[in-house]
DRENFI-668257 format. One record per residue: x, y, z of N, C-alpha, C, O, CB in turn. Coordinates in pm, whole numbers, plus 50000, padded with zeros to 5 digits. Glycine has a CB too. Example, Ala and Ser with C-alpha at 12.3 -4.5 7.8 and 13.67 -1.06 7.14 Angstrom:
2
SITE	nc1	nc2	nc3	cac1	cac2	cac3	cc1	cc2	cc3	oc1	oc2	oc3	cbc1	cbc2	cbc3
SITE	51319	49431	50780	51230	49550	50780	51320	49670	50780	51424	49668	50846	51131	49553	50905 .
SITE	51285	49775	50708	51367	49894	50714	51290	50003	50787	51341	50114	50804	51408	49940	50572 .
# end
This chain:
230
SITE	nc1	nc2	nc3	cac1	cac2	cac3	cc1	cc2	cc3	oc1	oc2	oc3	cbc1	cbc2	cbc3
SITE	81554	58582	56518	81596	58569	56396	81659	58719	56378	81600	58825	56356	81476	58522	56295 .
SITE	81820	58693	56396	81909	58818	56372	81880	58871	56209	81966	58814	56141	82088	58773	56398 .
SITE	81830	58919	56158	81854	59005	56042	81934	59141	56015	81896	59233	55941	81747	59030	56013 .
SITE	82070	59131	56101	82129	59234	56042	82225	59206	55960	82283	59286	55887	82169	59312	56120 .
SITE	82251	59058	55973	82347	59020	55803	82271	58922	55738	82149	58926	55756	82526	58939	55814 .
SITE	82305	58862	55688	82238	58738	55555	82253	58631	55669	82340	58615	55754	82358	58693	55365 .
SITE	82155	58573	55644	82170	58427	55727	82216	58336	55551	82192	58358	55432	81960	58356	55838 .
SITE	82285	58242	55621	82368	58124	55547	82315	57975	55554	82370	57882	55495	82513	58118	55608 .
SITE	82178	57963	55650	82123	57835	55657	82078	57764	55559	81976	57811	55509	82040	57833	55724 .
SITE	82116	57666	55512	82028	57589	55394	81871	57621	55415	81816	57632	55524	82049	57409	55404 .
SITE	81825	57631	55316	81685	57564	55266	81636	57426	55270	81694	57339	55206	81674	57583	55142 .
SITE	81544	57404	55332	81497	57263	55280	81540	57155	55183	81602	57049	55178	81399	57281	55239 .
SITE	81452	57266	55085	81410	57255	54885	81592	57220	54891	81627	57110	54850	81329	57478	54748 .
SITE	81690	57310	54939	81837	57275	54874	81877	57132	54938	81991	57135	54984	81966	57404	54916 .
SITE	81837	57055	54947	81845	56937	54984	81843	56875	54860	81790	56937	54768	81752	56898	55077 .
SITE	81912	56717	54828	81883	56622	54695	81773	56508	54723	81721	56451	54627	82030	56538	54645 .
SITE	81737	56475	54854	81650	56389	54841	81506	56394	54903	81469	56308	54982	81708	56295	54875 .
SITE	81438	56485	54869	81293	56563	54892	81203	56499	54760	81231	56496	54640	81310	56765	54882 .
SITE	81133	56469	54805	81002	56323	54759	80916	56428	54671	80864	56532	54712	80872	56228	54934 .
SITE	80914	56368	54523	80814	56475	54463	80698	56491	54440	80667	56548	54335	80830	56500	54380 .
SITE	80619	56453	54513	80526	56552	54560	80552	56653	54671	80484	56755	54674	80424	56487	54597 .
SITE	80674	56625	54788	80645	56742	54810	80720	56854	54747	80739	56965	54797	80645	56748	54927 .
SITE	80754	56820	54651	80859	56918	54558	80718	57010	54537	80701	57126	54574	80957	56835	54380 .
SITE	80625	56922	54465	80483	56921	54354	80393	57047	54422	80350	57144	54359	80371	56738	54359 .
SITE	80372	57020	54581	80294	57135	54672	80363	57227	54702	80316	57340	54717	80240	57099	54795 .
SITE	80553	57183	54727	80638	57342	54725	80553	57430	54623	80465	57510	54655	80826	57333	54657 .
SITE	80587	57406	54520	80562	57458	54346	80422	57567	54367	80410	57688	54351	80508	57285	54210 .
SITE	80344	57478	54401	80174	57537	54427	80198	57609	54448	80184	57706	54375	80068	57506	54511 .
SITE	80269	57613	54600	80239	57736	54722	80298	57831	54673	80249	57936	54713	80291	57720	54877 .
SITE	80386	57847	54602	80489	57948	54578	80385	58009	54461	80364	58130	54454	80665	57887	54529 .
SITE	80322	57910	54369	80271	58003	54312	80182	58102	54298	80164	58193	54217	80264	57976	54268 .
SITE	80103	58045	54449	79964	58105	54513	80071	58254	54564	80039	58366	54525	79865	57977	54681 .
SITE	80183	58236	54642	80173	58331	54720	80261	58422	54602	80244	58533	54653	80228	58302	54881 .
SITE	80333	58446	54493	80387	58539	54373	80251	58581	54327	80221	58699	54308	80486	58459	54243 .
SITE	80166	58476	54309	80021	58550	54291	79954	58646	54373	79909	58752	54327	79930	58463	54289 .
SITE	79946	58611	54496	79852	58713	54606	79945	58796	54639	79892	58904	54665	79783	58648	54751 .
SITE	80074	58802	54653	80192	58902	54730	80254	58978	54599	80365	59031	54601	80335	58800	54831 .
SITE	80180	58975	54499	80298	59084	54356	80399	59006	54326	80497	59079	54312	80395	59251	54409 .
SITE	80430	58882	54306	80599	58909	54292	80587	58839	54126	80687	58817	54058	80733	58799	54442 .
SITE	80441	58812	54080	80415	58794	53925	80409	58921	53871	80468	58947	53766	80282	58718	53886 .
SITE	80330	59024	53948	80347	59145	53898	80496	59182	53866	80525	59189	53747	80288	59233	53988 .
SITE	80593	59207	53960	80730	59252	53976	80780	59177	53829	80820	59226	53723	80812	59196	54137 .
SITE	80763	59058	53865	80834	58973	53762	80787	59032	53595	80861	59033	53497	80781	58795	53793 .
SITE	80675	59067	53600	80626	59113	53445	80690	59268	53407	80711	59327	53301	80434	59125	53438 .
SITE	80713	59305	53569	80759	59476	53545	80871	59504	53466	80894	59598	53390	80800	59553	53678 .
SITE	80970	59357	53512	81080	59358	53473	81118	59310	53367	81230	59348	53334	81133	59326	53540 .
SITE	81057	59224	53284	81004	59231	53139	80988	59324	53040	81032	59335	52926	80909	59201	53138 .
SITE	80899	59402	53124	80868	59471	53018	80962	59636	52999	80955	59729	52919	80705	59482	53036 .
SITE	81018	59614	53081	81112	59691	53149	81239	59634	53041	81274	59726	52966	81123	59657	53334 .
SITE	81275	59575	53030	81436	59540	52864	81302	59492	52782	81341	59517	52667	81630	59339	52886 .
SITE	81207	59455	52770	81172	59393	52634	81142	59502	52557	81188	59482	52444	81054	59290	52631 .
SITE	81084	59613	52565	81057	59748	52505	80921	59667	52445	80822	59604	52485	81191	59830	52384 .
SITE	81011	59732	52271	80899	59726	52160	80892	59533	52112	80805	59484	52041	80962	59853	51998 .
SITE	80992	59470	52165	81023	59384	52057	80952	59235	52037	80931	59164	52135	81162	59368	52068 .
SITE	80922	59198	51917	80848	59069	51911	80867	58995	51820	80778	59016	51738	80730	59077	51911 .
SITE	80942	58909	51781	80909	58802	51900	81053	58798	51991	81161	58832	51944	80866	58626	51830 .
SITE	81030	58745	52141	81125	58789	52225	81143	58643	52238	81070	58562	52183	81095	58891	52350 .
SITE	81271	58604	52334	81299	58530	52411	81346	58542	52529	81436	58618	52563	81345	58480	52369 .
SITE	81275	58448	52611	81340	58488	52728	81379	58354	52825	81336	58245	52790	81243	58594	52802 .
SITE	81446	58364	52925	81514	58279	53006	81535	58296	53163	81575	58398	53220	81628	58273	52949 .
SITE	81498	58172	53224	81475	58202	53393	81553	58091	53422	81538	57982	53366	81307	58198	53472 .
SITE	81649	58118	53524	81733	58062	53601	81662	58035	53723	81584	58111	53780	81847	58135	53616 .
SITE	81702	57900	53764	81608	57861	53878	81502	57875	53894	81436	57926	53985	81625	57894	53965 .
SITE	81468	57806	53764	81296	57827	53694	81173	57759	53830	81068	57818	53857	81276	57688	53497 .
SITE	81214	57640	53894	81159	57612	53951	81044	57518	53876	81071	57446	53780	81147	57710	54012 .
SITE	80878	57532	53949	80758	57449	53852	80763	57554	53711	80681	57523	53624	80559	57446	53944 .
SITE	80837	57654	53686	80779	57727	53588	80660	57853	53585	80595	57890	53487	80739	57634	53524 .
SITE	80655	57890	53683	80507	57957	53741	80591	58117	53689	80546	58160	53583	80453	57925	53973 .
SITE	80642	58156	53718	80732	58304	53661	80727	58298	53524	80715	58409	53471	80906	58316	53700 .
SITE	80733	58186	53436	80749	58225	53294	80622	58201	53264	80577	58259	53166	80854	58152	53203 .
SITE	80545	58121	53332	80341	58146	53275	80333	58248	53262	80326	58298	53150	80197	58118	53371 .
SITE	80333	58341	53412	80318	58451	53398	80315	58555	53286	80236	58634	53234	80375	58467	53458 .
SITE	80472	58501	53275	80481	58630	53143	80442	58579	53028	80426	58658	52934	80633	58696	53104 .
SITE	80424	58472	53013	80297	58386	52826	80179	58479	52871	80134	58561	52790	80210	58125	52823 .
SITE	80128	58468	52995	80008	58504	52995	79983	58683	52958	79901	58735	52882	79962	58452	53134 .
SITE	80083	58745	53041	80105	58915	52982	80151	58903	52838	80128	59006	52775	80238	59015	53074 .
SITE	80205	58816	52776	80250	58814	52684	80110	58821	52558	80081	58910	52478	80346	58702	52699 .
SITE	80057	58711	52581	79939	58675	52488	79822	58744	52538	79717	58724	52476	79908	58518	52482 .
SITE	79820	58809	52619	79737	58915	52603	79727	59053	52537	79629	59124	52517	79723	58933	52691 .
SITE	79867	59072	52504	79915	59153	52444	79985	59217	52311	80039	59320	52269	79944	59153	52497 .
SITE	79951	59094	52277	80003	59007	52122	80078	59020	52121	80092	59101	52030	79979	59018	51992 .
SITE	80259	58982	52199	80352	58925	52191	80391	58855	52188	80377	58787	52290	80385	58930	52213 .
SITE	80486	58788	52069	80523	58636	52084	80644	58663	52215	80684	58772	52256	80598	58553	51907 .
SITE	80675	58560	52250	80723	58499	52388	80805	58351	52330	80736	58267	52274	80568	58463	52510 .
SITE	80917	58333	52344	80995	58194	52388	81003	58196	52470	81029	58309	52510	81102	58149	52362 .
SITE	80991	58066	52605	81055	58057	52701	81178	57995	52750	81160	57912	52661	80992	58034	52747 .
SITE	81277	57960	52801	81319	57849	52808	81337	57878	52978	81322	57990	53027	81444	57812	52701 .
SITE	81371	57755	53056	81347	57746	53218	81483	57671	53210	81517	57597	53117	81189	57654	53297 .
SITE	81580	57712	53355	81671	57625	53354	81656	57608	53512	81640	57705	53585	81811	57670	53287 .
SITE	81662	57456	53566	81661	57451	53695	81779	57292	53737	81784	57187	53673	81479	57444	53739 .
SITE	81852	57327	53853	81943	57227	53902	81861	57082	53914	81907	56971	53890	82004	57279	54048 .
SITE	81708	57120	53963	81696	56989	54019	81572	56971	53912	81489	57053	53872	81669	56973	54200 .
SITE	81596	56799	53875	81488	56715	53757	81353	56714	53854	81262	56655	53797	81547	56514	53704 .
SITE	81335	56738	53916	81188	56717	53968	81155	56871	53970	81038	56889	54002	81170	56630	54133 .
SITE	81210	56962	53950	81146	57064	53983	81104	57075	53838	80982	57075	53822	81220	57178	54059 .
SITE	81200	57088	53695	81179	57066	53555	81077	57006	53525	80995	57061	53452	81266	57006	53497 .
SITE	81054	56856	53585	81005	56781	53552	80810	56829	53595	80723	56823	53509	81092	56663	53610 .
SITE	80792	56857	53690	80678	56934	53749	80642	57079	53585	80552	57100	53504	80756	57022	53950 .
SITE	80797	57146	53625	80681	57277	53503	80683	57169	53356	80594	57203	53277	80803	57510	53442 .
SITE	80741	57087	53322	80691	57021	53183	80505	56962	53210	80403	56990	53147	80821	56858	53144 .
SITE	80524	56891	53306	80384	56843	53366	80276	57026	53319	80206	57061	53224	80414	56792	53605 .
SITE	80308	57070	53406	80260	57209	53401	80207	57304	53284	80102	57369	53280	80353	57267	53446 .
SITE	80312	57293	53185	80297	57357	53046	80287	57191	52953	80387	57170	52886	80462	57482	52999 .
SITE	80222	57125	52949	80189	57031	52875	80114	57098	52743	80006	57150	52773	80111	56934	52959 .
SITE	80149	57107	52602	80073	57146	52508	80131	57317	52465	80089	57367	52361	79915	57126	52565 .
SITE	80222	57389	52550	80263	57469	52527	80407	57451	52504	80482	57364	52548	80221	57537	52598 .
SITE	80436	57572	52410	80618	57572	52382	80691	57614	52503	80679	57718	52567	80675	57690	52255 .
SITE	80759	57524	52519	80931	57598	52603	81001	57531	52576	80961	57453	52490	80971	57616	52762 .
SITE	81171	57509	52632	81238	57431	52612	81270	57451	52828	81278	57550	52900	81355	57464	52461 .
SITE	81277	57333	52850	81318	57300	52978	81431	57241	52963	81450	57160	52872	81233	57227	53051 .
SITE	81564	57289	53092	81704	57209	53096	81698	57235	53231	81667	57333	53298	81849	57260	53007 .
SITE	81750	57078	53263	81799	57033	53394	81923	57020	53430	81986	56915	53438	81760	56930	53421 .
SITE	81975	57172	53460	82112	57157	53488	82166	57292	53577	82113	57402	53561	82190	57139	53343 .
SITE	82266	57274	53664	82346	57391	53701	82334	57527	53608	82435	57536	53539	82491	57342	53701 .
SITE	82243	57633	53585	82273	57723	53485	82408	57749	53478	82422	57782	53361	82205	57838	53498 .
SITE	82512	57754	53529	82688	57784	53502	82712	57688	53352	82792	57732	53269	82816	57702	53671 .
SITE	82646	57572	53329	82663	57474	53232	82603	57474	53135	82627	57407	53035	82649	57375	53263 .
SITE	82490	57571	53157	82452	57571	52965	82533	57663	52904	82613	57743	52952	82284	57626	52910 .
SITE	82495	57635	52769	82580	57737	52667	82472	57733	52588	82446	57634	52519	82736	57693	52590 .
SITE	82400	57839	52589	82286	57930	52415	82405	57870	52305	82525	57892	52288	82277	58207	52398 .
SITE	82308	57786	52242	82325	57857	52095	82330	58006	51987	82391	58053	51891	82249	57810	52057 .
SITE	82217	58033	52082	82169	58157	52041	82113	58241	52173	82013	58200	52232	82055	58130	51930 .
SITE	82192	58373	52221	82190	58403	52334	81992	58480	52363	81910	58528	52284	82343	58508	52349 .
SITE	81989	58456	52509	81850	58504	52503	81824	58615	52480	81878	58683	52567	81787	58489	52596 .
SITE	81773	58675	52413	81695	58855	52514	81708	58853	52612	81817	58899	52646	81539	58906	52531 .
SITE	81629	58810	52713	81611	58865	52843	81639	58707	52896	81579	58607	52856	81449	58954	52882 .
SITE	81746	58712	52996	81756	58648	53141	81733	58720	53265	81786	58823	53308	81881	58598	53160 .
SITE	81605	58613	53334	81586	58672	53462	81579	58576	53572	81548	58463	53535	81470	58751	53461 .
SITE	81604	58594	53720	81558	58530	53802	81428	58569	53928	81385	58683	53939	81668	58501	53840 .
SITE	81389	58480	53994	81316	58499	54103	81311	58450	54191	81244	58347	54186	81237	58503	54096 .
SITE	81368	58484	54317	81324	58418	54465	81458	58285	54430	81443	58167	54462	81099	58347	54483 .
SITE	81552	58328	54377	81703	58273	54354	81804	58278	54425	81852	58196	54504	81756	58316	54266 .
SITE	81845	58419	54381	81958	58478	54395	81970	58459	54573	82090	58441	54593	81953	58637	54323 .
SITE	81914	58456	54675	81921	58447	54815	81910	58318	54827	81832	58310	54923	81827	58520	54895 .
SITE	81938	58196	54792	82019	58097	54775	82161	58053	54776	82209	57943	54802	81994	58078	54704 .
SITE	82236	58203	54729	82343	58176	54727	82455	58257	54791	82422	58366	54837	82353	58159	54623 .
SITE	82582	58221	54800	82674	58307	54914	82691	58445	54760	82669	58441	54639	82886	58188	54995 .
SITE	82750	58575	54878	82789	58714	54801	82860	58652	54689	82816	58670	54576	82890	58832	54889 .
SITE	82986	58569	54713	83100	58524	54596	83038	58480	54525	83029	58559	54430	83211	58433	54613 .
SITE	82943	58333	54497	82890	58312	54414	82795	58368	54347	82773	58310	54241	82876	58246	54432 .
SITE	82682	58527	54384	82621	58564	54349	82736	58690	54227	82695	58718	54114	82525	58584	54465 .
SITE	82817	58723	54260	82903	58815	54173	82890	58726	54031	82845	58767	53924	83081	58837	54238 .
SITE	82944	58588	54063	82985	58537	53922	82812	58533	53853	82775	58561	53740	83086	58351	53931 .
SITE	82750	58497	53946	82606	58526	53863	82568	58640	53767	82578	58643	53644	82505	58543	53956 .
SITE	82526	58724	53845	82581	58827	53844	82656	58835	53677	82599	58845	53568	82673	58828	53976 .
SITE	82760	58829	53701	82869	58878	53535	82770	58736	53449	82695	58749	53352	83145	58833	53548 .
SITE	82800	58623	53518	82732	58552	53345	82581	58548	53316	82542	58482	53220	82767	58372	53322 .
SITE	82476	58627	53408	82335	58668	53329	82361	58785	53249	82295	58819	53152	82205	58705	53428 .
SITE	82473	58852	53301	82494	59016	53193	82545	58906	53082	82460	58875	52999	82653	59187	53254 .
SITE	82669	58846	53072	82757	58821	52951	82632	58718	52868	82591	58739	52753	82936	58732	52997 .
SITE	82601	58642	52928	82497	58576	52811	82323	58602	52770	82254	58517	52714	82498	58429	52850 .
SITE	82289	58701	52801	82151	58822	52772	82188	58871	52641	82310	58863	52629	82136	58976	52892 .
SITE	82120	58927	52520	82148	59014	52443	82103	59147	52464	82159	59246	52416	82118	58975	52344 .
SITE	81958	59149	52564	81923	59277	52589	81936	59328	52743	81908	59443	52778	81788	59289	52540 .
SITE	81986	59221	52834	81968	59283	52942	81926	59139	53031	81896	59032	52976	81859	59413	52924 .
SITE	81932	59164	53196	81866	59060	53272	81786	59165	53365	81780	59286	53342	81975	58943	53353 .
SITE	81728	59100	53472	81668	59111	53572	81648	59084	53710	81594	58975	53686	81619	59095	53544 .
SITE	81647	59087	53778	81617	59037	53958	81543	59030	54029	81557	59108	54122	81653	59079	54042 .
SITE	81394	58919	54038	81328	58970	54124	81384	58870	54277	81425	58755	54260	81166	58966	54068 .
SITE	81377	58940	54441	81421	58907	54532	81389	58965	54618	81354	59082	54607	81511	58896	54529 .
SITE	81391	58884	54756	81333	58927	54864	81444	59040	54951	81567	59037	54952	81291	58791	54943 .
SITE	81346	59142	55026	81425	59209	55091	81467	59166	55238	81384	59116	55314	81375	59322	55085 .
SITE	81568	59183	55266	81578	59142	55467	81531	59249	55513	81573	59363	55493	81746	59118	55561 .
SITE	81391	59195	55615	81329	59274	55686	81254	59226	55804	81179	59128	55809	81260	59335	55610 .
SITE	81281	59299	55885	81218	59210	56024	81051	59155	55994	80995	59048	56017	81212	59334	56186 .
SITE	80996	59314	55920	80829	59281	55916	80801	59156	55799	80723	59065	55827	80729	59444	55861 .
SITE	80863	59159	55684	80919	59085	55625	80891	58928	55707	80781	58875	55721	81056	59145	55610 .
SITE	80972	58896	55735	81021	58795	55800	80934	58705	55900	80958	58585	55914	81121	58848	55859 .
SITE	80810	58785	55983	80721	58787	56074	80597	58766	55990	80518	58673	56005	80727	58908	56159 .
SITE	80587	58887	55877	80442	58778	55831	80457	58712	55767	80347	58674	55727	80329	58811	55775 .
SITE	80575	58635	55695	80543	58564	55620	80515	58404	55709	80435	58315	55684	80646	58582	55510 .
SITE	80623	58418	55822	80619	58311	55910	80480	58326	55959	80427	58216	55967	80729	58312	56020 .
SITE	80416	58408	55988	80301	58360	56037	80190	58324	55915	80109	58234	55939	80252	58465	56139 .
SITE	80182	58402	55766	80115	58339	55696	80104	58183	55640	80003	58121	55608	80126	58405	55629 .
SITE	80205	58154	55639	80264	58030	55622	80221	57900	55685	80190	57795	55630	80379	58048	55652 .
SITE	80230	57947	55889	80176	57831	55981	80037	57865	55934	79969	57762	55936	80206	57836	56162 .
SITE	79961	57982	55887	79794	57955	55889	79791	57875	55802	79733	57772	55835	79686	58067	55861 .
SITE	79828	57876	55703	79745	57874	55550	79841	57758	55476	79786	57680	55398	79750	58057	55447 .
SITE	79955	57750	55496	80035	57689	55412	80055	57521	55488	80083	57512	55608	80178	57790	55394 .
SITE	80040	57423	55420	80066	57299	55400	80149	57182	55351	80136	57061	55338	80014	57294	55374 .
SITE	80273	57312	55324	80407	57252	55278	80472	57261	55412	80440	57347	55494	80493	57335	55151 .
SITE	80574	57160	55436	80646	57190	55593	80782	57270	55489	80861	57349	55543	80704	56995	55730 .
SITE	80794	57230	55317	80914	57325	55289	80909	57482	55268	81010	57552	55263	80972	57279	55172 .
SITE	80729	57546	55253	80741	57622	55283	80711	57709	55422	80732	57831	55429	80717	57633	55205 .
SITE	80657	57625	55539	80688	57654	55621	80831	57724	55700	80833	57824	55772	80648	57578	55635 .
SITE	80907	57665	55674	81070	57668	55670	81125	57741	55602	81171	57846	55646	81132	57567	55638 .
SITE	81135	57711	55497	81233	57780	55366	81145	57964	55353	81224	58050	55314	81200	57644	55158 .
SITE	81033	58002	55375	80988	58079	55349	81058	58231	55447	81119	58330	55405	80857	58025	55353 .
SITE	81021	58196	55571	81092	58335	55681	81241	58304	55634	81304	58407	55610	81069	58315	55902 .
SITE	81306	58198	55616	81436	58151	55622	81477	58193	55487	81598	58197	55465	81451	57998	55655 .
SITE	81416	58216	55418	81460	58284	55216	81446	58485	55303	81536	58568	55290	81221	58219	54998 .
SITE	81364	58502	55351	81399	58637	55372	81467	58683	55492	81437	58796	55530	81293	58704	55364 .
SITE	81542	58627	55550	81628	58604	55615	81778	58551	55585	81879	58528	55651	81572	58549	55673 .
SITE	81739	58545	55454	81904	58529	55353	81890	58622	55185	81948	58614	55077	81934	58299	55297 .
SITE	81785	58703	55241	81762	58815	55148	81847	58914	55116	81965	58881	55105	81670	58875	55181 .
SITE	81805	59086	55089	81943	59108	55081	81834	59273	55106	81711	59266	55103	82069	59045	54916 .
SITE	81926	59444	55134	81943	59536	55196	81964	59617	55021	82047	59569	54944	82065	59519	55328 .
SITE	81935	59656	55008	81994	59803	54870	82122	59783	54859	82174	59714	54772	81984	59996	54914 .
SITE	82180	59847	54951	82317	59870	54992	82385	59748	54917	82453	59755	54814	82337	59872	55163 .
SITE	82357	59645	54982	82415	59506	54967	82417	59459	54829	82498	59383	54775	82339	59404	55047 .
SITE	82288	59534	54768	82310	59470	54601	82380	59590	54533	82450	59564	54436	82143	59426	54502 .
SITE	82366	59740	54578	82464	59776	54485	82603	59750	54470	82668	59785	54371	82462	59876	54485 .
SITE	82666	59664	54608	82796	59646	54651	82791	59501	54560	82897	59455	54519	82826	59645	54835 .
SITE	82701	59452	54539	82713	59310	54500	82761	59354	54296	82861	59316	54235	82514	59202	54544 .
SITE	82662	59431	54251	82661	59460	54137	82834	59551	54053	82889	59563	53943	82521	59544	54148 .
SITE	82848	59582	54158	82997	59702	54121	83070	59572	54134	83140	59549	54035	83061	59867	54256 .
SITE	83074	59497	54210	83253	59434	54224	83189	59307	54105	83262	59210	54123	83335	59348	54450 .
SITE	83120	59284	54033	83041	59199	53915	83103	59326	53816	83202	59265	53774	82826	59170	53929 .
SITE	83110	59439	53762	83128	59487	53741	83045	59526	53661	83059	59500	53542	83200	59476	53745 .
SITE	82919	59612	53717	82805	59664	53623	82763	59747	53657	82739	59765	53777	82707	59602	53593 .
SITE	82739	59831	53564	82721	60004	53596	82598	60007	53575	82538	60061	53668	82799	60125	53501 .
SITE	82505	59956	53455	82426	60031	53400	82277	59951	53471	82205	59870	53414	82455	60036	53229 .
SITE	82260	60011	53631	82139	59897	53639	82064	59993	53767	82114	60082	53837	82200	59694	53690 .
SITE	81952	59946	53768	81897	60004	53846	81795	59927	53946	81747	59822	53902	81854	60093	53777 .
SITE	81765	59960	54046	81732	59886	54183	81570	59928	54213	81531	59981	54109	81847	59945	54322 .
SITE	81524	59927	54254	81329	59929	54320	81277	59889	54364	81222	59792	54314	81230	59921	54289 .
SITE	81253	59923	54478	81150	59854	54586	81038	59837	54551	80981	59932	54497	81127	59916	54701 .
SITE	80962	59699	54571	80846	59692	54571	80768	59605	54675	80829	59551	54766	80827	59664	54459 .
SITE	80621	59592	54660	80556	59562	54765	80568	59422	54732	80611	59407	54618	80422	59625	54788 .
SITE	80556	59364	54766	80585	59289	54943	80742	59281	54979	80799	59172	54969	80524	59095	54958 .
SITE	80809	59389	55017	80953	59373	55045	81011	59267	54951	81016	59145	54966	80976	59332	55195 .
SITE	81069	59370	54815	81124	59289	54719	81210	59390	54639	81164	59503	54623	81014	59211	54634 .
SITE	81298	59368	54602	81392	59450	54522	81365	59374	54372	81374	59256	54339	81567	59444	54585 .
SITE	81335	59474	54311	81355	59449	54155	81463	59553	54066	81452	59673	54039	81200	59465	54086 .
SITE	81609	59416	54022	81719	59490	54020	81696	59435	53803	81668	59326	53755	81887	59424	54162 .
SITE	81726	59571	53732	81706	59540	53582	81877	59566	53565	81948	59607	53657	81576	59659	53478 .
SITE	81925	59533	53425	82063	59615	53384	82048	59592	53235	82070	59488	53173	82226	59552	53452 .
SITE	82007	59710	53192	82022	59696	53026	82177	59670	52970	82283	59711	53017	81968	59848	52951 .
SITE	82154	59592	52857	82301	59576	52811	82281	59684	52640	82355	59673	52542	82351	59356	52787 .
SITE	82174	59768	52651	82168	59893	52564	82186	59835	52461	82189	59897	52355	82258	60008	52580 .
# end
């Protein structure tokens, strides 16, 4: 795989005809990967950076998948006596259905929709995405960045993959050895190939007219981008 430029090969998960059980297994394994490789820790770091001492606080994830990132935030918030209300948006009804199953008995709002079509009665304090941006073209991302900034009262953050040969080969080997999901085996390495380098994030943010941002490299091969609306 040539990683000099971003790949635009579509991931299997982007298809519209995936059986629910296959999506369920994919969501379970993504939660495990995020837990073991520090993805949830990066999401919590982004949340803490923007939340400050706010409580209660509202947070919305676009491309929420099975809701595991929001669940990680809620676990941290409960331990630290922070009141948080979560909203998850995903274009796939199957992902929203899975999230609802996982969150039975817990308060959250789930929306099956393209995020661009969602209008908030009251802007959430924070909007974020995790492993979502790499699904889109650069042109689509410029619009997404503008949307996130315009619709969050405190700010937004992004947790996504660095395009790097070591990340690509490592996740390819790990998923071959330990994954039982054909979606994960195919899409995890492809996600890295669709990922970003720091200078690419800088160019995208500037084209979106966003100035007040920070980009931090995080293990394992991810970037945390935060934008504070002040």
